[in-house]
C-alpha positions in Angstrom: 5.8 9.8 11.7 4.6 13.5 11.1 1.6 13.8 8.9 3.6 16.1 6.6 6.0 13.1 5.8 6.3 12.7 2.0 5.1 9.7 0.1 8.5 8.3 -0.7 9.6 8.7 2.9 6.5 6.8 4.1 6.8 3.8 1.4 10.5 3.3 2.9 10.0 4.0 6.4 6.3 3.1 7.6 6.0 0.1 9.7 9.3 -0.9 10.9 11.0 0.3 13.9 14.6 -0.8 14.2 15.5 -3.1 17.2 11.9 -4.1 18.0 11.9 -7.7 19.0 9.8 -10.2 17.5 8.7 -13.4 18.8 9.5 -15.8 16.3 10.8 -19.3 16.7 13.2 -18.8 13.9 15.1 -15.5 13.0 14.3 -13.1 10.2 13.3 -12.8 7.2 11.1 -14.3 10.0 10.6 -17.5 8.0 8.7 -19.2 10.7 5.4 -21.4 10.8 4.8 -20.9 14.5 5.7 -18.4 17.5 7.0 -18.8 20.9 4.2 -17.2 23.1 6.2 -16.9 26.1 3.6 -17.8 28.6 0.3 -19.8 29.0 -1.4 -16.2 29.5 -0.1 -14.6 26.3 -1.1 -17.9 24.1 -4.5 -17.6 25.6 -4.9 -13.9 25.1 -3.5 -13.7 21.5 -5.9 -16.6 20.5 -9.0 -14.9 22.2 -8.0 -11.6 20.3 -7.5 -10.0 23.8 -3.8 -9.3 23.1 -1.7 -8.4 19.8 0.6 -10.8 18.7 2.1 -13.5 16.4 -0.3 -16.3 16.3 0.5 -18.7 13.3 1.9 -18.0 10.0 -1.2 -19.0 8.2 -2.9 -15.7 9.2 0.3 -13.6 9.3 3.9 -13.1 10.2 6.1 -10.2 11.3 7.6 -9.5 7.9 3.9 -9.5 6.5 2.9 -7.1 9.4 5.5 -4.6 8.1 4.3 -4.8 4.6 0.6 -4.5 5.7 1.3 -1.3 7.8 3.1 0.2 4.9 0.4 -0.3 2.5 -2.3 0.9 5.0 -0.3 4.0 5.4 0.1 4.8 1.8 -3.4 4.5 1.3 -4.6 6.3 4.4 -6.2 3.2 5.9 -6.8 1.9 9.3 -5.4 -1.4 8.8 -4.3 -4.1 5.9 -4.3 -7.7 5.4 -2.1 -9.3 3.1 -2.9 -12.7 1.3 -1.2 -15.0 -1.1 -2.4 -13.4 -4.4 -4.5 -10.7 -5.7 -7.3 -13.1 -6.7 -7.4 -14.2 -3.1 -7.5 -10.6 -1.8 -10.6 -9.9 -4.0 -12.3 -13.1 -2.6 -11.4 -12.5 1.0 -12.6 -8.9 0.7 -15.9 -9.9 -0.7 -16.4 -13.1 1.5 -16.2 -11.1 4.6 -19.1 -9.1 3.6 -21.5 -11.5 1.7 -22.7 -15.2 2.2 -25.0 -17.5 0.7 -28.3 -15.7 -0.3 -26.8 -12.2 -0.3 -25.6 -10.2 -3.3 -23.0 -8.0 -4.7 -23.2 -5.3 -7.4 -20.0 -5.2 -9.6 -18.8 -3.3 -12.8 -18.7 -5.6 -15.8 -15.2 -3.9 -16.7 -13.1 -6.5 -14.8 -10.2 -8.5 -15.2 -11.1 -12.0 -16.6 -10.3 -13.9 -13.6 -12.2 -11.7 -11.3 -15.2 -12.3 -13.6 -14.8 -16.1 -13.2 -14.8 -15.6 -9.5 -17.7 -13.7 -9.2 -19.9 -15.2 -11.9 -19.1 -18.9 -11.4 -17.3 -19.6 -8.1 -19.5 -17.1 -6.1 -22.5 -18.8 -7.6 -21.5 -22.0 -6.2 -21.3 -20.4 -2.8 -24.9 -19.2 -3.4 -23.8 -15.5 -3.6 -25.4 -14.0 -6.6 -23.5 -11.0 -8.5 -24.9 -8.4 -10.8 -22.7 -7.0 -13.4 -23.3 -3.6 -14.5 -21.6 -1.0 -17.1 -19.5 0.9 -14.7 -20.3 4.3 -16.3 -23.9 3.9 -15.9 -24.9 5.3 -12.7 -28.6 4.5 -13.0 -27.5 0.8 -13.6 -25.7 0.9 -10.3 -28.6 2.3 -8.6 -31.1 -0.2 -9.9 -29.1 -3.1 -9.2 -28.9 -2.5 -5.3 -31.1 -4.7 -3.2 -31.8 -5.1 0.5 -29.6 -8.3 0.5 -26.7 -6.4 -1.3 -23.6 -6.4 0.8 -20.9 -4.5 -1.5 -20.2 -2.6 -4.6 -17.0 -3.7 -6.5 -15.2 -2.0 -9.3 -11.7 -1.4 -10.7 -10.3 2.0 -10.5 -8.3 1.3 -13.8 -10.0 -1.3 -15.8 -8.0 -4.1 -17.5 -7.6 -4.2 -20.5 -9.3 -1.1 -21.9 -8.0 1.4 -19.0 -11.5 2.4 -18.0 -11.3 5.0 -15.3 -14.1 4.6 -12.7 -16.2 7.5 -11.4 -15.1 6.6 -7.7 -17.0 9.5 -6.0 -20.2 8.9 -7.8 -20.3 5.0 -7.4 -19.2 5.6 -3.7 -22.1 7.9 -3.2 -24.5 5.4 -4.7 -23.4 2.5 -2.6 -23.5 4.7 0.5 -27.2 5.5 -0.3 -27.6 1.7 -0.8 -26.1 1.3 2.7 -23.1 -0.8 1.5 -19.5 -0.1 1.1 -17.7 0.4 -2.1 -14.7 -1.9 -2.8 -12.3 -1.1 -5.4 -9.2 -3.1 -6.8 -6.7 -0.2 -7.1 -4.0 -2.6 -8.8 -3.1 -0.7 -11.9 -3.3 2.9 -10.4 -1.7 1.9 -7.1 -1.7 4.2 -4.0 0.8 6.7 -5.9 -1.5 7.6 -8.8 -4.7 7.3 -6.9 -5.8 7.0 -3.4 -9.3 5.9 -3.3 -10.1 7.1 0.2 -9.9 10.7 -0.9 -13.1 10.1 -3.3 -15.3 8.0 -0.8 -14.2 4.2 -1.3 -14.2 2.3 1.8 -12.0 -0.7 1.0 -8.9 -1.2 -1.5 -7.7 -4.4 -2.9 -4.4 -5.0 -4.8 -2.6 -7.7 -6.7 0.7 -6.8 -5.0 2.1 -9.3 -7.7 2.1 -6.2 -10.2 3.3 -2.7 -9.5 3.8 -3.0 -5.7 6.3 -6.0 -6.2 7.1 -4.6 -9.8 9.5 -7.2 -10.8 7.4 -10.5 -11.7 9.0 -12.4 -8.8 6.4 -12.9 -6.2 2.7 -13.4 -5.8 0.8 -11.5 -3.1 -2.4 -9.5 -2.4 -3.6 -6.6 -0.2 -6.9 -5.8 1.4 -6.9 -2.1 3.0 -9.6 -1.0 5.2 -9.9 2.7 4.8 -12.0 3.0 8.0 -14.7 5.2 6.2 -17.5 2.6 6.6 -19.8 2.4 9.6 -21.0 -1.1 9.9 -22.7 -0.2 13.1 -25.1 2.1 11.6 -27.4 -0.7 10.6 -26.1 -3.8 13.1 -29.0 -6.0 11.7 -27.4 -6.0 8.3 -23.7 -6.7 9.6 -24.2 -9.4 12.2 -20.8 -10.8 11.7 -19.4 -7.7 13.3 -22.3 -6.5 15.4 -23.3 -9.7 17.3 -21.1 -12.0 19.5 -18.5 -13.7 17.6 -19.0 -17.5 18.1 -15.4 -18.4 17.8 -14.5 -15.9 20.7 -17.1 -16.4 23.1 -19.2 -13.2 23.8 -16.8 -10.7 22.1 -18.5 -8.5 19.8 -15.9 -7.4 17.0 -17.5 -3.9 16.4 -17.5 -3.0 19.9 -14.0 -4.4 20.6 -12.3 -3.1 17.4 -14.7 -0.7 15.6 -13.6 1.3 12.5 -10.3 2.4 14.2 -9.0 -1.1 14.5 -10.9 -2.7 11.6 -13.3 -5.2 12.8 -13.8 -5.9 9.3 -10.2 -7.4 8.9 -10.3 -9.0 12.2 -13.1 -11.2 11.0 -11.5 -11.3 7.5 -8.1 -12.7 9.1 -9.6 -14.8 11.9 -12.4 -16.6 9.8 -12.0 -16.3 6.0 -8.1 -16.3 5.8 -7.8 -18.7 8.9 -10.2 -21.3 7.2 -9.4 -20.9 3.5 -5.4 -20.5 4.0 -4.3 -18.0 1.1 -1.4 -17.2 3.1 1.5 -14.8 2.1 4.7 -16.4 2.5 7.3 -14.5 4.6 9.9 -14.3 1.8 7.3 -13.2 -0.5 6.4 -10.5 1.8 10.1 -9.5 2.0 10.2 -9.4 -1.7 7.1 -7.3 -2.1 8.6 -4.8 0.7 11.8 -4.5 -1.7 9.5 -3.6 -4.6 7.3 -1.2 -2.7 10.2 1.1 -1.8 10.7 2.1 -5.4 7.0 2.3 -6.5 6.8 6.1 -7.3 10.3 6.0 -9.1 9.1 3.1 -11.4 5.7 4.4 -12.1 6.9 7.8 -12.9 8.9 6.3 -16.0 6.4 3.6 -16.6 3.6 6.3 -16.9 5.6 8.7 -18.8 6.5 5.9 -21.3 3.0 4.7 -21.7 1.8 8.1 -22.7 4.4 8.6 -25.4 3.7 5.0 -26.8 -0.1 5.7 -26.9 0.6 8.8 -29.0 2.7 6.8 -31.2 0.3 3.9 -31.6 -2.5 6.6 -32.3 -0.8 7.9 -35.5 0.1 4.4 -36.9 -2.1 3.2 -39.9 -2.2 -0.4 -38.5 -4.0 0.8 -35.4 -7.8 1.4 -35.4 -8.1 2.5 -31.9 -5.9 3.2 -28.8 -7.7 2.6 -25.5 -5.6 4.9 -23.1 -7.2 7.5 -21.0 -4.2 9.9 -21.1 -5.3 10.7 -24.8 -7.5 13.9 -25.2 -9.9 12.0 -27.4 -10.4 8.9 -25.0 -13.8 8.6 -23.4 -12.4 8.6 -19.8 -9.8 11.2 -20.3 -11.8 13.7 -18.3 -12.1 11.3 -15.6 -8.4 10.6 -15.8 -7.9 14.4 -15.2 -9.8 14.4 -12.0 -8.8 11.0 -10.5 -5.2 10.6 -12.0 -3.3 14.0 -12.2 0.1 11.8 -11.8 -0.9 9.9 -15.1 -3.2 7.3 -16.2 -1.1 4.1 -15.5 1.0 2.2 -17.8 -1.3 -0.8 -18.8 -3.6 -0.1 -21.9 -4.7 -1.9 -25.1 -5.2 -1.0 -28.7 -7.3 -2.5 -31.4 -5.3 -3.5 -34.7 -6.7 -2.2 -38.1 -5.9 -5.6 -39.9 -7.4 -9.1 -40.4 -7.9 -11.4 -37.5 -5.3 -13.7 -39.2 -2.5 -11.1 -38.6 -3.1 -10.6 -35.0 -0.9 -13.6 -34.1 2.0 -12.5 -36.3 1.9 -9.1 -34.9 2.3 -10.4 -31.3 4.8 -13.1 -32.2 7.1 -10.7 -34.2 7.6 -8.3 -31.1 11.2 -8.6 -29.7 11.3 -6.6 -26.4 7.8 -7.2 -25.3 7.5 -10.6 -23.6 4.2 -12.6 -24.1 3.3 -12.8 -20.5 0.0 -13.1 -18.5 1.1 -10.4 -15.9 1.2 -6.7 -15.8 3.2 -4.0 -13.7 6.5 -5.8 -14.2 10.0 -3.9 -14.8 10.0 -5.6 -18.2 7.5 -4.6 -20.9 4.7 -7.4 -21.7 2.1 -7.9 -24.2 -0.9 -10.3 -24.3 -3.9 -11.0 -26.3 -6.7 -10.9 -23.8 -9.4 -12.7 -25.9 -7.5 -15.9 -26.0 -5.7 -15.6 -22.7 -6.6 -13.5 -19.6 -10.2 -13.1 -20.8 -10.6 -16.4 -22.9 -13.5 -17.7 -20.4 -15.6 -14.7 -21.5 -18.2 -15.2 -24.6 -18.5 -13.0 -27.3 -21.2 -10.8 -25.9 -19.3 -10.5 -22.6 -16.2 -9.2 -24.5 -18.2 -6.6 -26.3 -19.8 -5.5 -23.3 -16.2 -5.1 -21.7 -15.3 -3.0 -24.7 -12.8 -5.1 -26.6 -12.6 -8.0 -29.0 -10.5 -10.3 -30.9 -8.2 -7.5 -32.5 -7.3 -6.1 -29.0 -3.8 -6.3 -27.9 -3.0 -5.3 -24.1 0.4 -3.6 -23.5 2.1 -3.2 -19.9 5.0 -0.8 -20.2 8.2 -1.5 -18.3 11.4 0.3 -17.6 13.2 -0.2 -21.0 14.2 2.7 -23.1 11.3 4.4 -24.6 12.9 4.5 -28.1 13.6 0.8 -28.2 10.1 0.1 -27.1 8.6 2.3 -29.8 11.1 0.7 -32.6 9.9 -2.6 -31.7 6.3 -1.9 -32.0 6.8 0.1 -35.1 8.6 -2.8 -36.6 6.0 -5.2 -35.9 3.1 -3.0 -37.0 4.9 -1.9 -40.2 5.5 -5.9 -41.0 1.7 -6.5 -40.9 0.7 -3.4 -42.9 3.1 -4.0 -45.8 1.7 -7.5 -46.4 
């Protein structure tokens, strides 16, 4: 496909060649567990990584492969790996780089489930994680150690819609000799391509905007092909020394950056052993959603900005956390990194007693109380008691929100209807 081909064309066409035969044992949607190798030689070569082909659906299937190629193309990456959920994509991306006794530096402005993964489960694995304020560049520098293996952050944070200075954090990561991994779920490749600003690996919860309809779980890791693991071979022995599972094959020599030794290892070890497989049917569903990504986001981002302006002027609202507003602390960063819009997931703080928070949320008619984002439907949730309920008071304050914070995910409904719904509920708690 020509390099000048547009975004919408690529999101619909990349990765699939009509008429290309696939070696599935059961026909498409390629709902097959196993594959007919055709010969002894082909089976041997596929298992030894000497031939490309379908091996077993725990590590991939043809429908998934199209989905992976399309995401890699939209992100400007060399390869992608899909997994069963966004959470598993984050885990696999990091476990491919770090093991017991090693270290990760991450922003503290993260989705609550990611905080749990990094501070609780990774501790069980013997991996230490230092959380820093994503805007404190000196803190990123100070946290790096010889045993550090990755920097990790979200491009748009959840739930306060913080905007990462991707270029600055990437430069610090590279000075420390490690890749920057960014969770680009809320921005998606349509609003932000992290590769353009120095990031090395992106992860997505495809469950959100990429799928867009709340029907299918999925996650994706994209290797942007920018990090040279061969520059310090002693630091990345999983790639630069013989891979025990494949005899004397050295992944970096065989695959390098161009064919992502990083994701080959992730697929053949981490995904193979832990099994966070993406089903063929979910791959198909996510592909259908991906085809309309730009159209949905244009509407959702436009509605989000209008709703943020409305909330900013209502007496029952103390603060709106939306970087599209001129007085937001991340407005300048949004102007640099998000020229197409600052996303459609954000939060606001109510200017009422804590006792009225539940009444406000329960009185909404169009905003469904759902622990998800990026849906075609508009959603509302109370982070302090749901998605971030495991965080203590200090962690909540450090993340920039509290009990009176309400998170919205703006959908595709008529803007006027959404504003009227919010206005009615805000007026009700103001008049009491």
